[in-house]
BANU-228040 format. One record per residue: residue number from 1; residue in three letters; x, y, z of N, C-alpha, C in turn. Coordinates in steps of 0.2 Angstrom, whole numbers, plus 2048, in hexadecimal, padded with zeros to 3 digits. Layout:
residues N
resi; resn; n.xx; n.yy; n.zz; ca.xx; ca.yy; ca.zz; c.xx; c.yy; c.zz
NUM; ALA; X; Y; Z; X; Y; Z; X; Y; Z
...
END
This chain:
residues 204
resi; resn; n.xx; n.yy; n.zz; ca.xx; ca.yy; ca.zz; c.xx; c.yy; c.zz
1; MET; 804; 7FA; 800; 800; 800; 800; 804; 806; 800
2; VAL; 803; 80B; 7FC; 807; 811; 7FC; 804; 816; 800
3; GLU; 808; 819; 804; 806; 81E; 809; 804; 825; 805
4; ALA; 7FF; 829; 808; 7FD; 82F; 805; 803; 834; 805
5; ILE; 803; 838; 800; 807; 83E; 800; 804; 843; 805
6; GLU; 808; 845; 80A; 806; 849; 80F; 804; 850; 80D
7; GLY; 7FF; 853; 811; 7FD; 85A; 810; 7FA; 85C; 80A
8; GLU; 7F6; 862; 80A; 7F3; 865; 804; 7F8; 86A; 801
9; MET; 7FA; 869; 7FC; 7FF; 86E; 7F8; 7FD; 86F; 7F1
10; LYS; 7FF; 875; 7EE; 7FE; 876; 7E7; 802; 871; 7E4
11; THR; 7FF; 86D; 7E0; 802; 867; 7DD; 802; 867; 7D5
12; TYR; 807; 867; 7D2; 808; 867; 7CA; 80B; 860; 7C8
13; LEU; 808; 85E; 7C3; 80A; 858; 7BF; 80D; 85A; 7B9
14; PHE; 814; 858; 7B7; 817; 85A; 7B1; 818; 853; 7AE
15; ILE; 816; 852; 7A7; 816; 84C; 7A4; 81A; 84C; 79E
16; ASP; 81F; 848; 79D; 823; 847; 797; 81F; 843; 792
17; GLY; 81A; 846; 78F; 815; 843; 78B; 817; 83E; 786
18; THR; 81C; 83F; 782; 81F; 83B; 77D; 822; 835; 780
19; ASN; 825; 835; 786; 828; 830; 78A; 822; 82B; 78C
20; LEU; 81D; 82E; 78F; 817; 82B; 792; 814; 827; 78C
21; TYR; 813; 82A; 786; 80F; 827; 781; 813; 821; 77F
22; ALA; 81A; 822; 77E; 81E; 81C; 77B; 81E; 816; 780
23; ALA; 81E; 818; 787; 81D; 813; 78C; 817; 80F; 78C
24; GLN; 811; 812; 78B; 80B; 80F; 78B; 80A; 80B; 784
25; TYR; 80C; 80E; 77F; 80C; 80A; 779; 810; 804; 779
26; GLU; 816; 804; 77C; 81A; 7FE; 77D; 816; 7F9; 781
27; LEU; 812; 7FB; 786; 80F; 7F6; 78B; 808; 7F3; 787
28; PHE; 804; 7F8; 784; 7FE; 7F6; 782; 7FD; 7F5; 77A
29; GLY; 802; 7F7; 776; 802; 7F6; 76F; 7FD; 7FA; 76B
30; PRO; 7FC; 7F9; 765; 7F8; 7FE; 761; 7F0; 7FD; 762
31; GLN; 7EE; 7F8; 765; 7E7; 7F6; 766; 7E4; 7FA; 76C
32; ARG; 7E8; 7FC; 770; 7E5; 7FF; 777; 7E9; 805; 778
33; TYR; 7E6; 80A; 77C; 7EA; 810; 77E; 7E8; 811; 785
34; LEU; 7EC; 815; 789; 7EA; 817; 790; 7E5; 81D; 790
35; ASP; 7E0; 81C; 793; 7DB; 821; 794; 7DE; 826; 799
36; PHE; 7E0; 82C; 797; 7E4; 830; 79B; 7E0; 833; 7A1
37; SER; 7DA; 835; 7A0; 7D6; 837; 7A6; 7D5; 832; 7AB
38; LYS; 7D3; 82C; 7A9; 7D2; 827; 7AE; 7D9; 825; 7B2
39; PHE; 7DE; 825; 7AE; 7E5; 824; 7B0; 7E7; 829; 7B6
40; ILE; 7E6; 82F; 7B4; 7E8; 834; 7B9; 7E4; 834; 7C0
41; LYS; 7DD; 832; 7BF; 7D9; 831; 7C5; 7DC; 82B; 7C9
42; GLU; 7DE; 826; 7C6; 7E0; 820; 7C9; 7E7; 822; 7CD
43; VAL; 7EB; 826; 7C9; 7F1; 828; 7CD; 7F0; 82C; 7D3
44; GLU; 7EB; 831; 7D2; 7EA; 835; 7D8; 7E7; 831; 7DE
45; GLY; 7E3; 82C; 7DC; 7E0; 828; 7E1; 7E5; 824; 7E5
46; LYS; 7EA; 821; 7E1; 7EF; 81D; 7E4; 7F4; 820; 7E8
47; ILE; 7F5; 827; 7E7; 7FA; 82A; 7EB; 7F7; 830; 7EF
48; LYS; 7F0; 830; 7EF; 7EC; 835; 7F3; 7EF; 83C; 7F2
49; VAL; 7EE; 83E; 7EC; 7F0; 845; 7EA; 7EC; 847; 7E5
50; ARG; 7EB; 84E; 7E4; 7E7; 851; 7DF; 7EB; 856; 7DB
51; PHE; 7EC; 855; 7D4; 7F0; 859; 7D0; 7EC; 85F; 7CE
52; ASP; 7EF; 865; 7D1; 7EB; 86B; 7CF; 7EC; 86D; 7C8
53; LYS; 7F2; 86C; 7C5; 7F2; 86D; 7BE; 7F7; 867; 7BB
54; ILE; 7F6; 865; 7B5; 7FA; 860; 7B1; 7FC; 863; 7AB
55; TYR; 803; 863; 7AA; 806; 866; 7A4; 809; 860; 7A0
56; PHE; 807; 85F; 79A; 808; 859; 796; 80C; 85C; 790
57; TYR; 812; 859; 78F; 816; 85B; 789; 818; 856; 784
58; ALA; 816; 857; 77E; 817; 852; 779; 816; 855; 772
59; SER; 817; 850; 76D; 817; 852; 766; 814; 84C; 762
60; TYR; 810; 84E; 75D; 80E; 848; 759; 813; 846; 754
61; SER; 813; 83F; 753; 818; 83C; 74F; 816; 83E; 747
62; PRO; 81C; 83F; 743; 81B; 841; 73C; 818; 83B; 738
63; LYS; 814; 83C; 733; 811; 837; 72F; 815; 837; 728
64; SER; 817; 831; 727; 81A; 82F; 720; 816; 831; 71A
65; LYS; 819; 832; 715; 815; 833; 70F; 811; 82D; 70D
66; LYS; 814; 827; 70E; 810; 820; 70D; 811; 81C; 713
67; PRO; 80D; 81E; 718; 80D; 81A; 71F; 80B; 813; 71E
68; THR; 80F; 80F; 722; 80D; 808; 722; 807; 806; 726
69; LYS; 805; 800; 726; 7FF; 7FF; 72B; 801; 800; 732
70; LYS; 807; 7FE; 734; 80A; 7FE; 73B; 80A; 806; 73D
71; GLU; 80C; 80A; 738; 80D; 811; 73A; 806; 814; 73B
72; LYS; 801; 812; 736; 7FA; 815; 737; 7F7; 813; 73E
73; LEU; 7F9; 80D; 740; 7F6; 80A; 746; 7F9; 80F; 74C
74; TYR; 800; 810; 74C; 803; 814; 751; 800; 81B; 751
75; LEU; 800; 81E; 74B; 7FD; 825; 74B; 7F6; 825; 74E
76; LYS; 7F2; 820; 74C; 7EB; 820; 74F; 7EB; 820; 756
77; ASN; 7EF; 81B; 759; 7F0; 81A; 760; 7F2; 821; 763
78; GLU; 7F7; 824; 760; 7FA; 82A; 763; 7F5; 82F; 764
79; ALA; 7F1; 830; 75E; 7EC; 835; 75E; 7E6; 834; 763
80; LEU; 7E4; 82E; 764; 7DF; 82C; 769; 7E2; 82E; 770
81; PHE; 7E8; 82C; 771; 7EB; 82D; 778; 7EB; 835; 779
82; TYR; 7EE; 838; 775; 7EF; 840; 776; 7E8; 843; 776
83; GLY; 7E3; 840; 773; 7DC; 843; 773; 7DA; 842; 77A
84; SER; 7DB; 83C; 77E; 7D9; 83B; 784; 7DC; 840; 789
85; VAL; 7E3; 842; 788; 7E6; 846; 78C; 7E3; 84D; 78B
86; LYS; 7E2; 84F; 785; 7DF; 856; 784; 7D8; 857; 788
87; GLY; 7D4; 851; 788; 7CE; 851; 78B; 7CE; 851; 793
88; THR; 7D4; 851; 796; 7D4; 850; 79D; 7D4; 857; 7A1
89; LYS; 7D0; 857; 7A6; 7D0; 85E; 7AA; 7D6; 860; 7AD
90; ASN; 7D7; 867; 7AC; 7DD; 86A; 7AF; 7E4; 868; 7AC
91; THR; 7E3; 866; 7A6; 7E9; 864; 7A2; 7EB; 869; 79C
92; ILE; 7F1; 86B; 79C; 7F4; 86F; 797; 7F8; 86B; 793
93; PHE; 7F7; 86B; 78C; 7FB; 867; 788; 7FF; 86C; 784
94; PHE; 806; 86B; 785; 80B; 86F; 781; 80D; 86B; 77B
95; TYR; 80C; 86E; 775; 80E; 86A; 76E; 815; 86C; 76C
96; GLY; 819; 867; 76C; 81F; 868; 769; 81F; 867; 761
97; TYR; 824; 866; 75E; 824; 865; 757; 82A; 860; 755
98; ARG; 829; 85D; 74F; 82E; 858; 74D; 833; 85C; 747
99; SER; 839; 85A; 747; 83E; 85D; 742; 83C; 85A; 73B
100; LYS; 83B; 85E; 736; 83A; 85B; 730; 83F; 857; 72D
101; ARG; 845; 858; 72F; 84B; 854; 72D; 84C; 84E; 730
102; SER; 84C; 84E; 737; 84E; 848; 73B; 848; 845; 73E
103; GLY; 842; 849; 73E; 83C; 846; 742; 83D; 846; 749
104; LYS; 842; 849; 74C; 843; 849; 753; 83E; 84F; 756
105; GLU; 83D; 84D; 75C; 838; 852; 760; 83C; 858; 762
106; LYS; 839; 85E; 761; 83C; 864; 763; 837; 868; 768
107; GLU; 83B; 86C; 76D; 838; 870; 772; 835; 86D; 778
108; VAL; 833; 867; 777; 82F; 863; 77C; 833; 863; 783
109; ASP; 839; 860; 783; 83D; 85F; 789; 83F; 866; 78C
110; VAL; 840; 86B; 787; 843; 871; 78A; 83D; 875; 78D
111; LYS; 837; 875; 78A; 831; 878; 78D; 82F; 875; 794
112; LEU; 82F; 86E; 794; 82E; 86B; 79B; 833; 86D; 7A0
113; THR; 839; 86D; 79E; 83F; 86F; 7A3; 83E; 876; 7A5
114; ALA; 83C; 87B; 7A0; 83B; 882; 7A2; 835; 883; 7A7
115; ASP; 830; 880; 7A5; 82A; 880; 7AA; 82B; 87D; 7B0
116; LEU; 82E; 878; 7B1; 82F; 874; 7B7; 834; 879; 7BC
117; ILE; 839; 87C; 7B9; 83D; 880; 7BD; 83A; 887; 7BE
118; SER; 837; 88A; 7B9; 835; 891; 7BA; 82F; 891; 7BE
119; PHE; 82A; 88C; 7BE; 824; 88C; 7C2; 827; 88B; 7CA
120; ALA; 82C; 888; 7CB; 82F; 887; 7D2; 831; 88E; 7D4
121; PHE; 835; 892; 7D0; 837; 898; 7D2; 832; 89D; 7D3
122; LEU; 82C; 89C; 7CF; 826; 8A1; 7D0; 822; 89E; 7D5
123; ASN; 823; 899; 7D9; 81F; 896; 7DE; 818; 894; 7DC
124; LYS; 818; 892; 7D6; 811; 890; 7D3; 80F; 889; 7D7
125; TYR; 814; 885; 7D9; 812; 87F; 7DC; 817; 87E; 7E2
126; GLU; 814; 87A; 7E7; 818; 878; 7EC; 81B; 871; 7EB
127; ARG; 817; 86D; 7E7; 819; 866; 7E6; 818; 864; 7DF
128; ALA; 81D; 861; 7DC; 81D; 85F; 7D5; 81E; 858; 7D4
129; PHE; 81A; 855; 7CF; 81B; 84E; 7CD; 81E; 84E; 7C6
130; LEU; 823; 84B; 7C5; 825; 84B; 7BE; 824; 843; 7BB
131; PHE; 821; 843; 7B6; 81F; 83C; 7B3; 824; 83B; 7AD
132; THR; 829; 837; 7AD; 82D; 836; 7A8; 832; 830; 7AA
133; GLY; 835; 82D; 7A5; 83A; 828; 7A6; 841; 82B; 7A4
134; ASP; 841; 831; 7A2; 847; 834; 79F; 84B; 837; 7A4
135; ALA; 851; 835; 7A5; 856; 838; 7AB; 859; 83E; 7A9
136; ASP; 858; 841; 7A3; 85A; 847; 7A1; 857; 84D; 7A5
137; PHE; 851; 84C; 7A8; 84E; 851; 7AB; 850; 851; 7B3
138; LEU; 855; 84D; 7B5; 857; 84D; 7BC; 85B; 854; 7BD
139; GLN; 85E; 856; 7B8; 862; 85C; 7BA; 85D; 862; 7BC
140; ALA; 858; 862; 7B8; 853; 868; 7BA; 850; 867; 7C1
141; LEU; 84F; 861; 7C3; 84C; 85F; 7CA; 852; 861; 7CF
142; PHE; 858; 860; 7CD; 85D; 862; 7D2; 85E; 869; 7D3
143; VAL; 85D; 86D; 7CE; 85D; 874; 7CE; 857; 877; 7D3
144; ILE; 851; 874; 7D2; 84C; 876; 7D6; 84D; 874; 7DE
145; LYS; 850; 86E; 7DF; 852; 86C; 7E6; 857; 871; 7E9
146; LYS; 85C; 873; 7E5; 861; 877; 7E7; 85F; 87E; 7E9
147; PHE; 85B; 881; 7E5; 858; 888; 7E6; 852; 889; 7EA
148; HIS; 84E; 883; 7EA; 847; 883; 7ED; 847; 87C; 7F1
149; SER; 84B; 87B; 7F6; 84B; 875; 7F9; 844; 873; 7FC
150; ARG; 840; 878; 7FE; 839; 876; 801; 834; 873; 7FC
151; LYS; 836; 874; 7F5; 831; 871; 7F0; 832; 869; 7F1
152; LYS; 82C; 866; 7F0; 82C; 85F; 7F1; 82B; 85C; 7EA
153; ILE; 830; 857; 7E8; 830; 855; 7E1; 82F; 84D; 7E1
154; TYR; 82B; 84B; 7DD; 82A; 843; 7DC; 82A; 841; 7D5
155; LEU; 82C; 83B; 7D4; 82C; 838; 7CD; 827; 833; 7CC
156; LEU; 824; 833; 7C6; 81F; 82E; 7C4; 822; 82B; 7BD
157; CYS; 821; 824; 7BD; 823; 821; 7B6; 81F; 81B; 7B6
158; LEU; 81F; 818; 7AF; 81C; 812; 7AE; 821; 80D; 7AF
159; GLU; 81F; 806; 7B0; 824; 801; 7B2; 829; 800; 7AC
160; ASN; 828; 801; 7A6; 82D; 800; 7A1; 831; 806; 79F
161; LYS; 830; 80C; 7A3; 834; 812; 7A2; 836; 815; 7A8
162; LEU; 839; 811; 7AC; 83C; 813; 7B3; 842; 818; 7B2
163; MET; 842; 81D; 7B6; 848; 821; 7B6; 84C; 81F; 7BC
164; TYR; 850; 81A; 7BB; 854; 817; 7C1; 858; 81C; 7C5
165; GLN; 85B; 820; 7C1; 85F; 825; 7C5; 85B; 82A; 7C9
166; GLY; 855; 82B; 7C7; 851; 830; 7CB; 84F; 82D; 7D2
167; ILE; 84E; 826; 7D2; 84C; 823; 7D8; 850; 824; 7DE
168; PHE; 857; 825; 7DD; 85C; 826; 7E2; 85B; 82D; 7E5
169; TYR; 858; 832; 7E2; 857; 838; 7E4; 850; 83B; 7E6
170; PHE; 84B; 838; 7E3; 844; 83A; 7E4; 840; 834; 7E5
171; LYS; 83B; 835; 7E9; 836; 830; 7EA; 832; 82F; 7E3
172; THR; 832; 828; 7E1; 82F; 826; 7DB; 82A; 822; 7DB
173; PHE; 824; 823; 7D7; 81F; 81F; 7D7; 81F; 81B; 7D0
174; ALA; 820; 815; 7D0; 820; 811; 7CA; 81A; 80D; 7C9
175; ILE; 817; 80E; 7C3; 810; 80B; 7C2; 811; 805; 7BD
176; SER; 80E; 7FF; 7C0; 80E; 7F9; 7BC; 807; 7F7; 7BB
177; PHE; 806; 7F4; 7B5; 800; 7F1; 7B3; 800; 7E9; 7B3
178; GLY; 805; 7E7; 7B6; 805; 7E0; 7B8; 805; 7DE; 7BF
179; LYS; 806; 7D8; 7C1; 807; 7D6; 7C8; 80D; 7D8; 7CB
180; ARG; 812; 7D9; 7C7; 819; 7DA; 7CA; 81C; 7E0; 7C6
181; LEU; 820; 7E4; 7CA; 824; 7E9; 7C6; 82B; 7E6; 7C5
182; ALA; 82E; 7E7; 7BF; 834; 7E4; 7BE; 83A; 7E8; 7C1
183; VAL; 83A; 7E8; 7C7; 840; 7EB; 7CB; 842; 7E6; 7D0
184; LYS; 848; 7E4; 7CF; 84A; 7DE; 7D4; 84C; 7E1; 7DB
185; ARG; 850; 7E7; 7DB; 852; 7EA; 7E1; 84C; 7ED; 7E5
186; LYS; 84D; 7ED; 7EC; 849; 7F1; 7F0; 84C; 7F8; 7F1
187; LEU; 848; 7FD; 7EE; 84B; 804; 7EF; 847; 808; 7F3
188; ARG; 84A; 80C; 7F8; 846; 810; 7FD; 841; 815; 7FA
189; ASN; 843; 818; 7F5; 83F; 81D; 7F2; 83A; 81B; 7ED
190; LEU; 83A; 814; 7EB; 835; 812; 7E6; 82F; 80F; 7E9
191; LYS; 829; 811; 7E7; 823; 80F; 7E9; 81F; 80C; 7E3
192; LYS; 81C; 806; 7E3; 819; 803; 7DD; 812; 804; 7DE
193; LEU; 80F; 806; 7D8; 808; 806; 7D7; 805; 801; 7D2
194; PHE; 801; 7FD; 7D4; 7FE; 7F8; 7CF; 7F7; 7FA; 7CD
195; MET; 7F6; 7FA; 7C6; 7F0; 7FC; 7C3; 7ED; 7F7; 7BE
196; ASN; 7E7; 7F7; 7BD; 7E3; 7F3; 7B9; 7E3; 7F5; 7B2
197; GLU; 7E7; 7F2; 7AD; 7E7; 7F4; 7A6; 7E0; 7F5; 7A3
198; ARG; 7DC; 7F0; 7A4; 7D5; 7F0; 7A0; 7D1; 7F6; 7A3
199; LYS; 7D2; 7F8; 7A9; 7CE; 7FD; 7AB; 7D0; 804; 7A9
200; LEU; 7D6; 805; 7A7; 7D9; 80B; 7A5; 7DB; 80C; 79E
201; THR; 7DA; 807; 79A; 7DB; 808; 793; 7D5; 807; 78F
202; ARG; 7D5; 809; 788; 7D0; 809; 784; 7D2; 806; 77D
203; GLU; 7CD; 803; 779; 7CF; 800; 773; 7D0; 806; 76E
204; ALA; 7D6; 805; 76A; 7D7; 80A; 765; 7D3; 809; 75F
END
């Protein structure tokens, strides 16, 4: 059982949306996608917290001139998932873009980092949850803790996108849709949340 996060504080959730989408696609495949609204409510219920605002950062995948069946399924799944995100209360969706040359995502990570740090300095939140499996964001969290040590920082991630480095510095909630989480070691900062896939996903 996971203990509740103590106290009533202004709480923001920052989500590396592209990372989350990739993780859920890897888990559920092209035929199902995570219902974002239901998922967020489940997370809030599990850790006994309410997110005052949710900031979601992502970009749509580029479409080939002659997309394969596999690509079409992927793009459809992505559109449905992002649609469920945009329909979620208190959620602000930041759109990045893809480079025409490389197809790589642009602006998303920078915007997330800038908001995470600037909102801390502007005292917009007392408590922040960062949902990602990408350890590149750790430096932003270290900056916040250095200059605003009273800010409470937590990590969230899916079982297949764990930020292992972050677990050693911040309390981490790892979400599994199976009976076991694939972490062999017992880590003090790691709390496991088990959820029902069928209740929180939809058919694509």
